[in-house]
Structure formats: C-alpha cells, structure tokens
N, C-alpha and C positions, 0 to 999 in steps of 0.2 A: 781309572780303575774303580771297581766297585768295592766299597768299604763295608757294606752290610753283608758280611760273609756268614753263611750257614756252615756248620761243621757236622760231620758224622763221626761216630766212634767205631772202632773195629768190631765191637760186639753188638752193634745195632743191626736190626733185621733189614734185609734188602727191601722188604715191603715199606718200611719207614723211610729209607733213603729215597726210594722211587717216589713215594708220596711227597716228600719234601721237594724233590726236583720238579714234580708236577705243580705243586702249589706255588713255587717261586719262579717257575718257567726258566729253569736252569738245567744244564746238561752235565755239570761236574760239581762235586763237593769235596773239599779237602777233608781228610780223615785225621783226627787228632786223638792222642792218648795222653792224658795228663796235660802238660804244657808243650808237648812235642807234636810236630806234624809228621805223621807216619805213612801217609799215602794219599792217593786221590781215588775217588770212585766216580765213574762216569756212567751215563746211560748205556754206553756201549759195553762197559765192563759188566753191567747187570745183564745185558742181552747175550753177549758172547761167552763170558765166563760163568754166568749164572744160568739163565734159561737154556741156552744151547747145550750146556753140559749137564742138564737135568737137575739143577738146584732149584729149590722152590723159594717162595717168598719168605720163608723162615730161615733161610741161610743167612749167614752174617756178612756184613760189609767186609770184614777181614778176609773172608774166603775168596772174594772176587776183586778186591781193590788192586790198584797198581801200587806196589810198595815203593818204587823208585820215585822220589819227589824231586821234580825239577822246579826251580823257583827263580825269582829275580828279587832284587832289593829295591825298595821304594825310591832310593836316590840314584838309581842307574839311569843312564842316558837312554832316551826312547829309541834311538836308532840301534843301540847295542841290544836292547831287549828284543826288538823286531828281528835283528840278525840272529840272535840266539833261538828265537821261536822257529825261524826257518830251519836252522841247523838241527834242532831236535824234533822238528815237525809237530809242534804243539800249538794249539789254538788258544789255550788258556793257561796261565801260570799263577800260582800263589805269589803274593807279594809280601816280603818280609822286611822288617826293619833291621838295623845292624845288630840288634840283640837277638835276632832270629825269632822274633815273634810275628805271627801272622797279622798283617794290617789290611789285607785286601786281596782281590783277584783281578788280574788284568786279562782282558780278552783282545783278540786281534782287532775286533771292532772298536774297542776303546782306543787302541793305538791309532786306528785310522782317523779318528777325530782329531788327534794331536799332531800326527805326522803323516798326512795322507800319501805323500810320495813314497816314503819308506814303507809304510804299512801296505801300500798297494803292491810293492815289490814282494813283501813278505807273503801277502795273500796269494799272489801269483805263484810264488815258490812252493807254498804249502799245498795249494789246490792242484798243482801239476803233479805232486807226489802221491795224492790220494787215489 
C-alpha cells in the first residue's frame, strides 16, 4: 500500500485536484472533511461528471466526487481484499486502521506484488468487466 496519501476536500476546485493528480501521477484521491473520509475523486469523475456535464475547472470536488466510500482495513487478509476489489469492481481502495483513520491506499498493482496469483485472478476479473 502507499502511505503517502494526498487528500482533497469537497470545496477544493477541480483544477487543483487535477493538478495534484498530475503532479503525483495518480488517478484517484480520497476526499476528506474534517477527520472523516467523505468520498473519492478520480480522473474519470473529473472527465465524466465534470467536463462532459459542462462543469469547468472552478467546479468543486464535492460536485463530482463519488460519495460512496469503499475501503479496507490495514489488517485484512490480502486475499480477502483482492476478492472484495473484484466484487465491487474497484482498482484502488483507501486503507483504514481500526479507528477508521486513513493510513494509505492500496491499488491492485500493490496487491500483485504481495499475492501474485490472487491479484492475477482479481485483475482478470476486473479487466473482463470493464
């Protein structure tokens, strides 16, 4: 998992979120408000819910983010996390500790390094659904 997580806020401008994605070479950013995780914003959200719907760079993250937050816990079994990623068709998940504080993000590629056979099945399952 990556532990150097960048956060966006719901009132942040899309321009700033897109710039952060570009600078960090990432495609998804968790959205936090106070000490709560309230959503995720992806490059796809910006494109589909932002640009395609006529919103400009001054629209806010909150207008286009995905408010349903799927996540895993840092102490969960890798195979279970892979299985869940297949079921919910997600390539990246925020990682929380048991106090529900954000501690990282796990990507399917991260899991491939730790459990190549399981992640390979997960990748196959997700890729076939896209």
